[in-house]
C-alpha positions as CSV (number, residue, x, y, z in Angstrom):
1,M,43.9,-17.6,89.6
2,H,42.3,-14.0,90.6
3,K,39.3,-12.8,88.6
4,V,38.0,-9.8,88.9
5,A,34.5,-7.7,87.0
6,I,34.3,-4.4,85.4
7,V,30.7,-3.5,85.7
8,G,28.9,0.1,85.5
9,R,25.9,1.7,83.4
10,P,26.8,2.6,79.6
11,N,29.4,5.4,78.2
12,V,31.3,5.7,81.3
13,G,35.0,4.0,80.2
14,K,34.9,0.0,81.3
15,S,36.3,-0.7,78.0
16,S,38.7,2.1,77.5
17,L,39.9,1.2,81.8
18,F,40.3,-3.1,80.6
19,N,42.4,-1.7,77.8
20,R,44.9,0.3,80.0
21,L,45.1,-2.3,82.6
22,I,46.2,-5.0,79.5
23,G,48.3,-2.9,78.1
24,R,46.5,-2.8,74.7
25,R,43.4,-2.1,72.6
26,E,41.5,-5.3,72.9
27,A,37.9,-3.6,73.3
28,V,36.3,-1.7,70.8
29,V,35.9,2.3,72.3
30,A,33.5,4.3,71.0
31,D,31.8,7.7,71.9
32,F,28.2,5.9,72.4
33,P,27.2,3.8,74.1
34,G,26.7,0.1,73.7
35,V,29.6,-0.9,72.0
36,T,30.2,-3.8,74.8
37,R,27.6,-6.4,74.4
38,D,29.4,-9.6,75.3
39,A,32.0,-10.6,78.3
40,K,35.0,-9.7,77.2
41,E,38.7,-11.4,78.7
42,G,41.4,-10.3,79.1
43,M,45.0,-10.5,81.3
44,M,47.7,-9.4,83.0
45,L,50.5,-9.1,85.4
46,Y,50.4,-6.8,88.4
47,Q,53.5,-7.4,90.9
48,N,54.0,-10.7,90.1
49,H,49.9,-11.6,89.9
50,R,48.5,-13.3,86.7
51,I,45.0,-11.8,87.1
52,T,41.9,-12.2,84.3
53,L,40.3,-8.9,83.8
54,V,36.2,-8.9,82.2
55,D,34.7,-7.0,80.9
56,T,30.9,-6.1,80.6
57,G,28.6,-4.3,78.6
58,G,26.5,-1.2,80.3
59,L,23.8,-2.7,82.7
60,W,20.4,-0.9,82.6
61,S,20.9,0.4,79.4
62,G,17.1,0.7,78.8
63,D,17.7,-1.3,75.4
64,E,17.0,-4.7,73.8
65,W,20.7,-6.0,75.0
66,E,19.7,-5.3,78.1
67,A,18.2,-8.8,79.9
68,A,21.3,-10.4,77.6
69,I,24.0,-8.2,78.8
70,R,23.1,-8.4,82.8
71,Q,22.9,-12.4,82.4
72,K,26.8,-12.3,80.6
73,A,27.3,-9.9,83.8
74,E,26.4,-11.9,86.0
75,W,28.6,-14.8,84.5
76,A,31.8,-12.5,84.4
77,I,31.1,-12.0,88.1
78,E,30.4,-15.3,89.2
79,G,34.6,-16.3,90.3
80,A,35.8,-12.8,90.8
81,Q,37.2,-12.1,94.0
82,A,36.5,-8.3,93.3
83,V,34.2,-5.9,90.6
84,V,35.4,-2.6,90.1
85,F,32.8,-0.1,89.3
86,V,32.9,2.1,87.0
87,L,30.9,5.9,87.2
88,D,31.1,9.2,85.1
89,P,30.8,11.0,88.3
90,R,31.1,14.8,86.1
91,E,27.7,13.5,84.8
92,G,26.4,13.0,88.2
93,L,24.8,9.8,89.1
94,S,22.0,8.7,87.2
95,A,18.7,5.8,87.6
96,A,21.0,3.5,86.1
97,D,23.7,4.2,88.6
98,Y,21.7,3.2,91.7
99,E,20.3,-0.1,90.0
100,V,23.8,-1.1,89.5
101,A,24.7,-0.4,93.0
102,D,21.8,-2.2,93.9
103,W,22.6,-5.5,92.3
104,L,25.9,-5.7,93.3
105,R,24.6,-4.9,96.8
106,R,23.0,-8.1,96.7
107,L,25.3,-10.2,94.8
108,G,27.9,-9.9,98.3
109,I,31.2,-9.5,96.2
110,P,33.8,-6.9,97.5
111,V,33.0,-3.4,95.3
112,I,35.7,-0.9,94.6
113,V,34.2,2.5,93.2
114,V,36.0,3.7,90.6
115,A,35.6,8.1,89.6
116,N,35.7,8.1,85.7
117,K,37.2,11.1,84.3
118,I,39.1,12.4,86.8
119,D,41.6,14.8,84.4
120,S,43.0,16.1,87.3
121,Q,42.4,17.4,90.8
122,K,40.1,20.1,90.3
123,H,37.7,17.6,88.7
124,E,38.1,15.3,92.3
125,V,35.2,18.2,94.2
126,Y,32.9,15.5,91.7
127,L,33.7,12.7,93.9
128,A,31.2,13.9,96.8
129,E,28.1,11.9,95.5
130,L,29.7,8.8,95.1
131,W,30.0,7.9,98.9
132,G,26.3,8.0,99.2
133,L,26.4,4.0,97.3
134,G,28.2,2.9,100.4
135,F,31.2,0.7,98.9
136,G,33.7,3.3,101.1
137,D,36.1,5.8,99.5
138,P,35.9,6.3,95.7
139,V,39.5,6.0,93.3
140,P,39.5,9.2,90.8
141,I,41.3,7.5,87.6
142,S,41.5,8.7,84.4
143,A,41.7,5.3,81.6
144,E,42.1,8.0,78.9
145,H,44.8,9.5,80.4
146,A,46.5,6.1,82.8
147,R,46.0,8.7,85.5
148,G,44.8,6.8,89.2
149,L,45.7,3.4,87.8
150,D,48.7,2.2,90.6
151,E,46.3,3.3,93.1
152,L,43.3,1.7,91.7
153,M,45.2,-1.9,91.7
154,D,46.4,-1.8,94.7
155,R,43.1,-1.4,96.2
156,V,42.2,-4.6,94.0
157,M,44.6,-6.9,94.9
158,T,43.9,-6.3,99.0
159,H,40.9,-8.3,98.5
160,M,43.2,-11.4,96.0
161,P,44.3,-14.4,98.4
162,D,48.3,-15.5,98.1
163,D,49.3,-17.5,95.3
164,D,52.5,-18.1,96.2
165,E,52.1,-22.2,94.0
166,D,54.1,-21.7,91.0
167,V,52.0,-22.9,88.2
168,P,52.7,-24.7,84.8
169,E,52.2,-22.1,81.8
170,I,50.7,-24.1,79.4
171,A,51.0,-22.7,76.1
172,P,46.4,-22.4,74.8
173,I,45.7,-22.9,70.7
174,R,44.4,-20.1,69.9
175,I,41.6,-20.6,67.3
176,S,39.2,-17.9,65.4
177,L,36.0,-18.7,64.1
178,I,35.0,-15.9,61.0
179,G,32.6,-16.3,58.5
180,R,29.6,-13.6,57.8
181,P,27.1,-12.4,60.1
182,N,24.6,-14.4,61.2
183,V,26.6,-17.6,59.7
184,G,26.5,-19.7,63.7
185,K,29.8,-18.4,65.4
186,S,28.2,-17.4,68.9
187,S,26.3,-20.5,68.7
188,L,29.6,-23.2,68.0
189,L,30.9,-21.2,70.5
190,N,28.7,-22.0,73.3
191,A,27.9,-24.9,71.7
192,I,31.6,-26.4,72.5
193,V,32.6,-23.9,76.2
194,Q,28.7,-25.1,77.1
195,S,27.9,-22.2,78.3
196,D,26.0,-19.1,77.1
197,R,29.4,-17.4,76.9
198,A,28.1,-15.1,73.5
199,I,25.1,-13.6,73.2
200,V,23.0,-15.4,70.4
201,A,20.2,-14.0,68.6
202,D,19.4,-13.4,64.8
203,Q,19.9,-10.1,64.4
204,P,23.3,-9.8,62.4
205,G,25.9,-8.1,63.5
206,T,25.0,-9.3,67.3
207,T,28.8,-9.7,68.4
208,R,30.7,-6.2,67.9
209,D,34.3,-7.1,68.9
210,S,36.5,-10.2,69.3
211,L,35.5,-12.3,71.8
212,D,38.3,-14.4,73.6
213,V,37.5,-17.3,75.8
214,E,39.4,-20.7,77.2
215,W,38.5,-23.8,77.8
216,D,40.2,-27.1,78.0
217,Y,39.6,-29.7,76.3
218,G,41.7,-33.2,76.4
219,G,43.9,-31.5,78.9
220,Q,45.3,-28.7,75.5
221,R,44.1,-25.2,76.9
222,F,42.2,-23.7,73.8
223,V,41.6,-19.8,73.9
224,L,38.8,-19.6,70.9
225,V,37.8,-16.1,69.4
226,D,34.4,-15.3,68.4
227,T,34.8,-12.6,65.9
228,A,32.2,-10.0,64.5
229,G,30.4,-11.4,61.3
230,I,32.6,-10.3,58.4
231,R,30.0,-8.3,55.2
232,K,31.3,-7.0,52.6
233,K,30.1,-3.0,53.1
234,P,30.1,-2.5,57.2
235,P,26.7,-0.1,57.2
236,T,28.5,1.7,60.1
237,A,31.9,2.7,61.9
238,I,31.9,0.7,64.4
239,E,31.5,-2.6,62.7
240,D,33.9,-1.4,60.1
241,Y,36.1,-1.0,63.1
242,A,34.7,-4.8,64.3
243,I,35.7,-6.0,60.8
244,Q,38.9,-4.5,61.6
245,R,39.1,-6.4,64.8
246,S,38.7,-9.2,63.2
247,Q,41.5,-9.5,61.0
248,A,43.3,-8.7,64.2
249,A,42.9,-11.4,66.0
250,I,43.4,-13.9,62.8
251,A,46.4,-12.5,63.2
252,R,46.7,-13.8,66.6
253,S,45.1,-16.7,66.2
254,D,47.3,-20.1,65.0
255,L,44.5,-21.8,63.4
256,I,41.1,-20.2,61.6
257,W,37.8,-22.2,62.2
258,L,35.9,-20.5,59.0
259,V,32.3,-20.9,59.6
260,V,30.1,-21.4,56.4
261,N,26.2,-22.0,56.3
262,A,25.8,-25.4,54.6
263,D,22.7,-24.0,52.3
264,E,23.8,-20.1,52.2
265,L,27.4,-20.1,49.9
266,G,28.2,-17.6,47.4
267,D,31.1,-14.6,46.1
268,H,31.2,-13.4,50.6
269,E,32.7,-17.1,51.3
270,L,35.2,-16.9,48.9
271,K,36.7,-13.7,50.1
272,L,36.7,-15.1,53.4
273,A,38.3,-18.3,52.2
274,N,40.9,-15.9,50.7
275,L,41.3,-14.2,54.0
276,A,42.4,-17.7,55.7
277,Y,44.5,-18.5,52.7
278,D,46.6,-15.7,52.9
279,S,47.6,-15.5,56.2
280,G,49.5,-18.7,56.3
281,K,47.0,-20.3,59.5
282,P,45.7,-23.7,58.9
283,V,42.3,-23.6,58.6
284,I,39.4,-25.6,59.2
285,V,36.0,-25.1,57.7
286,V,33.1,-25.8,59.9
287,V,30.3,-26.6,57.7
288,N,27.0,-25.2,60.1
289,K,23.5,-25.9,60.2
290,W,24.0,-29.6,58.1
291,D,21.3,-31.0,59.8
292,L,19.5,-28.8,57.5
293,I,20.5,-30.2,54.4
294,P,17.5,-33.2,53.3
295,D,19.5,-36.0,52.8
296,A,18.9,-36.3,49.2
297,D,20.9,-32.9,48.8
298,L,23.9,-34.2,51.0
299,K,25.8,-35.5,47.5
300,S,25.0,-31.9,45.5
301,T,26.0,-29.8,48.7
302,E,29.1,-31.2,49.1
303,R,30.2,-30.8,45.4
304,D,29.0,-27.6,45.5
305,L,31.3,-26.6,48.2
306,N,34.3,-28.5,46.4
307,Q,33.9,-26.9,43.7
308,K,33.6,-22.4,45.5
309,L,36.0,-23.5,48.0
310,H,38.7,-25.5,45.5
311,H,41.6,-22.7,46.1
312,I,41.6,-24.5,49.7
313,S,41.0,-28.2,48.8
314,Y,43.5,-28.9,51.0
315,A,41.9,-28.1,53.8
316,P,40.1,-30.6,56.4
317,R,36.0,-29.5,56.6
318,V,34.3,-31.0,59.5
319,Y,30.0,-31.1,58.9
320,T,28.1,-29.3,62.4
321,S,25.4,-28.6,63.6
322,A,24.7,-26.1,67.1
323,I,21.9,-26.9,68.5
324,N,22.1,-30.8,68.6
325,D,26.2,-30.2,69.3
326,Y,26.6,-32.6,65.8
327,G,30.4,-32.7,64.7
328,I,32.0,-30.4,68.1
329,H,34.1,-32.9,68.6
330,E,35.2,-32.9,65.8
331,M,36.2,-29.5,65.3
332,L,38.8,-29.6,68.1
333,A,39.9,-32.8,67.9
334,E,40.6,-31.6,64.3
335,A,42.2,-28.4,65.7
336,M,44.5,-30.2,68.0
337,K,46.1,-32.4,65.0
338,L,46.6,-29.8,62.8
339,H,48.2,-27.4,65.3
340,D,50.9,-30.0,65.7
341,K,51.4,-30.9,61.6
342,W,51.3,-26.9,61.8
343,Q,54.8,-27.0,63.9
344,S,56.4,-29.9,63.0
345,R,59.7,-30.0,61.4
346,V,61.2,-32.3,58.4
347,P,64.8,-33.6,58.3
348,T,67.3,-32.1,55.6
349,S,67.7,-35.9,54.8
350,E,64.5,-37.2,54.4
351,L,63.6,-34.3,52.2
352,N,66.4,-34.3,49.7
353,R,65.0,-38.7,49.4
354,W,61.8,-37.4,48.6
355,L,63.1,-34.5,46.5
356,E,64.5,-37.4,43.9
357,V,61.1,-39.3,44.1
358,W,59.4,-36.1,43.0
359,Q,61.3,-35.0,40.4
360,M,61.2,-38.8,38.9
361,R,57.8,-39.3,39.1
362,Q,56.7,-35.7,37.9
363,A,58.4,-34.1,34.5
364,V,60.2,-30.9,35.6
365,P,59.3,-27.8,33.6
366,N,61.3,-27.3,30.1
367,F,61.9,-24.0,29.0
368,H,63.5,-23.8,25.1
369,G,65.4,-27.2,26.1
370,K,66.8,-26.1,29.5
371,K,65.4,-28.1,32.3
372,L,64.7,-26.5,35.8
373,R,67.6,-28.4,38.0
374,M,66.4,-28.8,41.4
375,Y,69.9,-29.5,44.2
376,F,68.7,-29.0,47.7
377,M,65.7,-28.9,49.8
378,T,65.4,-28.4,53.5
379,Q,63.2,-26.4,55.9
380,V,64.0,-22.8,56.9
381,E,61.1,-22.5,59.6
382,T,58.3,-23.9,60.9
383,A,54.0,-22.2,61.9
384,P,54.1,-22.6,58.9
385,P,56.2,-25.4,57.2
386,T,58.6,-23.5,54.9
387,F,60.5,-25.0,52.9
388,A,63.8,-23.9,50.2
389,I,64.4,-25.4,47.2
390,F,67.7,-24.3,45.6
391,C,68.1,-24.8,41.6
392,N,69.1,-23.3,38.7
393,R,66.7,-20.3,37.4
394,A,63.8,-19.8,39.5
395,G,61.5,-18.5,36.7
396,F,61.1,-21.8,35.2
397,V,59.0,-22.7,37.8
398,T,55.5,-23.3,36.9
399,R,52.5,-22.7,38.7
400,A,51.6,-26.0,38.0
401,Y,54.7,-27.6,39.0
402,E,54.7,-25.4,42.4
403,G,51.3,-27.6,43.1
404,F,52.6,-31.0,42.5
405,L,55.2,-30.5,45.2
406,Q,52.6,-28.9,47.8
407,N,50.6,-31.4,46.7
408,R,53.7,-34.0,47.7
409,I,54.8,-32.3,50.3
410,R,51.4,-32.3,51.9
411,E,51.0,-36.1,51.3
412,D,54.3,-37.8,51.4
413,L,56.0,-35.7,54.7
414,A,52.4,-36.0,56.5
415,L,51.5,-33.0,56.5
416,A,47.8,-32.6,55.0
417,G,45.6,-30.2,55.7
418,I,47.6,-27.0,56.3
419,P,49.5,-24.5,54.2
420,V,52.7,-24.6,53.4
421,R,55.5,-22.1,51.7
422,L,58.3,-22.4,49.1
423,K,61.0,-20.9,48.3
424,W,63.3,-20.9,45.5
425,K,66.1,-19.8,45.7
426,E,68.9,-19.8,42.4
427,K,72.5,-21.4,42.9
428,G,75.3,-21.8,40.1
429,P,75.7,-19.6,37.3
430,Y,72.3,-18.5,36.7
431,K,72.1,-16.7,40.1
432,R,71.1,-13.3,40.2
433,G,71.7,-11.7,43.8
434,E,69.7,-12.7,46.5
435,K,66.5,-12.8,43.9
436,S,64.2,-15.2,45.3
437,E,60.5,-16.4,44.8
438,E,58.4,-17.4,47.3
439,A,54.5,-19.8,46.6
440,E,52.1,-20.9,49.5
441,A,49.3,-22.7,49.2
């Protein structure tokens, strides 16, 4: 696998270039410095070569994050075949640019100087100063207008080794960690991958963009997505946009880890649980900082969790501590188990045998002497498992009876722990056009 790191001082357009090269808006972009803090990975394909791009935070920023960002940038460069050093020549070289250049020379990795924001040939007069950095001919580009990207990638490929060997592609399981700010998502991610991949601080809002980290566990590839903490009312526009990015990450995920603090569970967690519930993805409730709960309060804390998260009671719980790695393996093992169930399919013959049993076990709804009649059941989708039930009147289905069937499907069909959907379709003399009713749990 090829790897290329993108580095530079703050606000030179590193994230804009990253988004352009991978072909989608993965990194948050804003007109002020300090937006990117963690090292963010993305995959691109160029001339049949798969390349891992790593976007890094602004180096030599002069703020409280400078040391942590440099540490993440050093990780990004480790194992890279080349470094793309992004500059803004229209502003002239700054002291920070020279600091970054000296740092890169000490690392001894091939460096490609990129002059960003060169929107036309008339701006190329700004390139002369960049020769003095000692890294050779700068490549003029405009990330905003997609100018010069082919020339840049051609230069990058001169540093890439041959990779003619076919590598089998195993689809990874994408898991998003969601939770309120400062709940410990980044600490859990670091504990899982056994590396300080995400910046951790006591200050809420440290993570400002979703961070994808690839990880292998038991032969299964994972992409773990550390999302920005979701607040009730984001104080800044950048945090509001980061929340939108978190929601987009959830939509692209296969599973969700809903991270909650054992000693801090309120209305905000209920809203996050609803967000996870509405996604239709399997949810694992990760109760973090469990080691801080006194033994005398364990049972009462569990009861409180059960009451407040009753509407996703089907979701399994894992009790963890990022400090001592307690529960980390259980998080991954449970995710693999749920992912298999989420994609499972039940034979139609088995469904209809169980449908008869369920009708005998629980009386069907009866409206003014008219009973709900269920004729046939089949699975119409996977991920999540979705079942269509053909009946005489969809309007006769009560919420209680629907919940009974959903519970029976999970328990009797070995689908415990995952959401299932029901679609009610009318058949026979009461059928009214294409009307159908859906339920999800």
